[in-house]
N, C-alpha and C positions, 0 to 999 in steps of 0.2 A: 644286509639291511634288516633291521627288527621290525616286527609287526606288533603294534601296541593296540589293545582294544580299550575303548572308553565307553563305559556304560553307567547307567543309573536309572532309578525308577522314574516314572512320569513326574515332571515338575521338579526333579532334583537340580537341574541347571547343567546337565551334560553339554547342551548345545553352547551355553555361555562359556564353559570350560574349553570346549573344542575351539571356539573363536579366540580365546586367550592363547592356546597353543599355536594356532594359525598365525596370530599376530607376532609370535616368536619365530616364525619361519618354518614351522612344522607342517608338512602336508597332511591335511585332514580329509578323510573320505566320509561323507554323511550317508550312511546306509539307507536312511528313510527317504531322502530325496532321490538318491540314485535308484532305489527300488522302484519309486513311482515313475521315474524316466524309463526304466527298463520295461515296466508293465505297459507303458504307453507305446514304446518303440519296437520292442523285440516281437517279431512275428510268432516266434516259437512260444514265448510266454503268453502272448494274447490268445493263441490257439488253445493252450492248456487251461487258461483261466475261463475262456468261453465254454470249454468242454465241461468244466466243473460247475460253473454258475449259470450258463446259458447266455444268450445274446445280450441280455440286459446288463451284463457286466461291463459293456461298453456302450455309451450313448453318443451319437454323432461322432463316432471314432475316437471318443475320449473315455478314459477310465472312469466308470461310474462308482466313485469312492463311497457315496452315501449308500448306494445299493449293497455294495460289498460289505461295508461296516455293519449294516443292519442284518446281513445274512450270517456273518461270523461272530457277531457280538455275543450271542447266547448259545452258540454251537461250537464247542471247542474242537470237535472232530473236523468240522468244516474249516476252522482256523488252521489246524494242523496240516490239512490237505493243502490249503493255500500256501502256508509257510513252506511246505515240501516242494512247491513249485518255484516259489520266488527266492527263497534263501540260497539255494545252490547257484542260481544265476547271479545273485549279488555277490556271493563269495568269489566266484570265477571272475567277475568284472573287477572286484576289488583287487584280486591278485595281479590281474593285468595292469591295472592302474598303479599299483605299488611298484611294479617292475620298472615303470617309466620314471619314478622319482629318484632323485639323486641326493638322498639325505641319509643320515645314520639310522633313522627310524621314521616310520609313518604311523598315523593314528587312524583307526577305523571307529567312527562314532556309531554305535549300535545299541539299541535298547535291551535286547534279551539275550545276552551272551550266556549268562548262567542258566536261564530258563531252557535254553537250547543245548546245554552242556557243551558250549563251544570254547570254554576258556583254554583248552589245550592247543587250540588253533593259533594262539597268540604267544609271543615271547613274554609278554606281561599284560596285565589287565588293570586299568584304573577305574575305580568305582567312585562316583560322585553321589554324595548323600546329603539330605537336608531334612529338617524336622517335618513330620507329616503335615502339621497345620500350614507351614510355609509353602510345601508342595501343593497342597490343595488350593491355597489362595492364588499361587502362580498360574496354575492350570485354569481355574475358573476365570481368572482375568484374561488369560491368553486366548482360551477357546470359547469364552462366553458359555461355558458349561455349568450345569448346577452341581451342587456338592455330591449328591447321590451318584450321578453319572461318573464323576471323577473317582469317587471311592470304589465304584464297581470296576473301573479300569485298573485301579491300584491292586485289587484283589487278584487280577490275572498275573501279577508279577510277584516274584519271590520277595519276602521281606528283607530289608537291609541287613538285619542281624545275620541271616544266612549268607547273603552275598559278601559281607565283610570277611567271612571265613575263607572265601574262595579267591578274593581280590588280592593282587599284589600290592596295590597302593590305594589309599582312601583319601578322597578330598571332601572335607566337610564344608559344604557351600552355604554358609550362613550369611556372611557379609562379603561384598566383592573385593574389598581391600585385602582381607585375609586369604581369599580364594586366589587372587592374583599372585600374592607371595607364594602360596603353596604350588601353583602351577609353574612359576619361574624356577622354584627349588626342584621340582620334579623334572622339569625340562633339563636342568643341569645334570641331575642324577642319571637320567636316561641317556644323555649324550655321553657322559663318562662311561656308562656301561654298554655302549654300543660298539 
């Protein structure tokens, strides 16, 4: 079975593309939601996060996302430490999940493959891109965030121009009809090469 990474900058539409693959019968692992579940349920992860951030990391036995975001937003070393705790747990969970699937390939949707130099972990990587203005609008509408906050989050990710050089496939997500056709074409190609 092949492991395919699906990535893209904030607001690029990688989740939309992931849903399109899922609709075609491809098992898709959403790293973001699985990481949140693991951070809530894994005693080992909880213990490590509390050791790093203090008891305030969990409020009423729930992950205090607002507190964690405020702590890591302007502190890249703290963010790296959090990632060093969470990412290996997610990777291990993903591999166990992938082994249970009975398909020629599976997709792991994850935001920062290239930023973490994880592209070699996958048999191939799909990059979803969209114009900056479209991405900004999507995120502002989705998260109710202001433009400056979204731009600040974008700065933490590699520019698409660099990611395109590292990706095996690129999907320009400008309009849904074209994106759907591209996903169907890519699905056929990945099945043929699996």
